[in-house]
C-alpha positions in Angstrom: 84.1 87.4 63.7 85.5 85.6 66.7 89.3 85.9 67.2 91.8 85.0 69.8 94.0 87.7 70.7 97.9 87.0 70.7 98.7 90.2 72.4 97.0 92.8 74.8 95.0 95.1 72.6 93.9 98.3 74.1 90.0 98.7 74.2 89.8 95.1 72.7 91.1 92.6 75.2 93.9 90.8 76.9 96.3 88.2 75.5 94.6 84.8 75.0 91.1 85.9 75.3 88.3 85.3 72.7 86.9 88.5 71.3 84.0 89.0 68.8 85.0 91.9 66.5 84.0 93.3 63.2 85.1 91.3 60.3 86.9 94.3 58.5 88.7 95.1 61.8 90.0 91.6 62.2 91.0 91.1 58.5 92.4 94.5 57.9 94.1 95.2 61.2 94.3 92.6 63.9 95.3 89.6 61.8 97.8 91.4 59.5 99.4 93.0 62.6 99.8 89.7 64.2 97.5 90.7 67.1 94.9 88.0 66.7 94.1 84.7 65.0 90.8 83.5 63.7 89.1 81.4 66.4 88.4 77.9 65.2 86.1 75.6 67.3 89.0 73.6 68.4 91.0 76.7 69.5 87.9 78.2 71.3 87.6 74.9 73.3 91.3 75.1 74.3 91.0 78.7 75.3 87.9 77.9 77.5 89.7 75.0 79.2 92.7 77.2 80.1 90.3 79.9 81.4 88.6 77.5 83.5 91.8 76.3 85.0 92.9 79.8 85.5 89.7 80.6 87.5 90.2 77.5 89.7 93.8 78.6 90.3 92.8 82.1 91.3 90.0 80.8 93.5 92.5 78.7 95.4 94.9 81.6 95.7 92.0 83.7 97.2 91.4 81.2 99.8 95.2 81.1 100.7 95.5 84.8 100.9 92.1 85.8 102.6 93.8 85.9 106.0 96.5 88.2 104.7 94.0 90.4 103.2 92.2 90.7 106.4 95.5 91.6 108.2 96.3 94.3 105.6 92.8 95.9 105.2 92.6 99.2 107.1 96.2 99.2 108.1 97.7 102.7 108.6 101.3 102.9 107.4 103.3 105.8 108.8 106.3 106.6 106.6 108.8 109.2 107.6 110.3 111.5 105.0 112.3 114.7 104.7 110.1 117.5 103.8 110.9 120.8 102.1 108.8 123.9 101.5 105.1 123.6 101.0 105.0 120.1 102.3 106.9 118.6 99.3 109.2 115.7 99.9 112.9 115.4 99.1 112.2 112.5 96.8 109.0 110.4 96.9 107.3 107.4 98.5 106.9 104.6 96.0 105.1 101.2 95.5 108.2 99.5 96.7 108.3 101.6 99.8 104.7 100.7 100.7 105.3 97.0 100.0 108.3 96.9 102.2 106.5 98.5 105.1 103.6 96.0 104.6 106.1 93.2 104.6 107.6 94.5 108.0 104.1 94.5 109.6 102.6 91.3 108.2 105.8 89.2 108.0 104.8 88.3 104.3 106.6 89.6 101.3 104.3 91.8 99.1 105.0 92.2 95.4 105.4 95.9 94.7 103.5 95.5 91.4 100.4 94.6 93.6 100.4 98.0 95.1 98.0 100.0 93.2 99.6 103.4 93.5 98.7 105.7 90.6 101.9 107.9 91.1 104.6 108.2 93.6 103.6 110.2 96.7 105.5 113.7 96.8 103.4 115.4 99.4 102.9 115.0 103.2 99.5 113.7 104.1 97.4 110.6 103.8 96.6 108.5 100.7 94.3 105.5 100.4 96.0 102.8 98.4 94.5 99.3 97.3 96.7 96.2 97.4 95.6 94.1 94.7 96.7 90.6 96.1 94.8 88.2 93.8 91.5 88.1 92.0 88.9 90.0 94.0 91.1 90.4 97.1 92.1 94.1 97.1 92.4 95.4 100.7 93.0 98.9 101.1 95.6 100.7 103.4 96.1 104.3 104.4 99.7 105.6 103.8 100.5 108.6 106.0 103.7 110.4 105.1 105.2 112.9 107.6 108.3 114.6 108.6 109.1 113.9 112.3 111.6 116.9 112.3 109.0 119.4 111.1 105.4 118.4 112.1 102.6 120.0 110.2 101.3 121.6 113.4 104.6 123.6 113.6 103.9 125.3 110.3 100.3 126.2 111.5 101.6 127.5 114.8 104.1 129.9 113.0 101.4 131.2 110.8 99.1 131.9 113.7 101.8 133.5 115.8 100.7 137.1 115.1 97.1 136.3 115.9 96.0 137.2 119.5 93.3 135.2 121.2 90.4 137.3 122.4 90.5 135.6 125.8 94.1 136.6 126.2 93.3 140.2 125.4 90.4 140.2 127.9 92.7 138.8 130.6 95.3 141.3 129.9 92.8 144.1 130.2 91.4 142.8 133.4 94.9 142.4 134.9 95.6 146.1 133.9 92.4 147.3 135.4 93.2 145.3 138.7 96.6 146.9 138.7 95.2 150.5 138.4 92.6 149.8 141.1 95.4 148.6 143.3 97.4 151.7 142.7 94.4 153.9 143.4 93.6 152.1 146.6 97.1 152.4 147.6 97.2 156.1 147.1 93.8 156.5 148.9 95.2 154.7 151.8 98.3 156.9 151.9 96.1 160.0 151.9 94.2 158.6 154.9 97.3 158.1 156.8 98.7 161.5 156.0 95.3 163.1 157.0 95.3 161.3 160.3 99.0 162.2 160.8 98.3 166.0 160.2 96.3 166.9 163.5 99.2 165.9 166.0 101.3 168.2 163.8 98.9 171.0 164.4 98.7 170.3 168.2 102.5 170.6 168.2 102.3 174.0 166.6 99.7 175.3 169.2 102.0 174.1 172.0 104.8 176.0 170.4 102.7 179.2 170.1 101.8 178.9 173.9 105.4 178.6 174.9 106.3 181.7 172.8 103.6 183.7 174.5 104.7 182.6 177.9 
């Protein structure tokens, strides 16, 4: 049986559409609940005319908003937020926030209901979000949420603080070896100097002995 839905019916169709359903389902549920009416030839013709007019309207809107869709598609929206532990936000980033940022960039007001965000963003990071402007026009933007006071790299740096780079260890070892070598070289030079200084001392002793003998 063909019926015209008078309300949106999940898994059946949207308000004002013509649907072909089982007779029992129509007579025992849809019609008694006021969700649909039997579709007569005259009513079907009216619905089809309205649908055709709606298609023309959407096509015209698509043409008008195509340029805006091109501006939006691929945009990266950077949104600052206060961040707590484990990257969770104090609050959330909503469809309204994204629509507001888009309006600032494009100069065109964007209805927040066109922002296809499944749930408010509560973590730092990047999320791809479609903007369903009209009809088939659904450009995608990248929403990057971050805390300028606590960049993500800071957390990683703190975690790696106890780790020592092998190159640094090698450099320290080389510097230590060079220091020890310098010490040994210095001691050796001192021994040479002392050894060279000893003979004159011996000559002085011989002269002293000769004077005593005289």
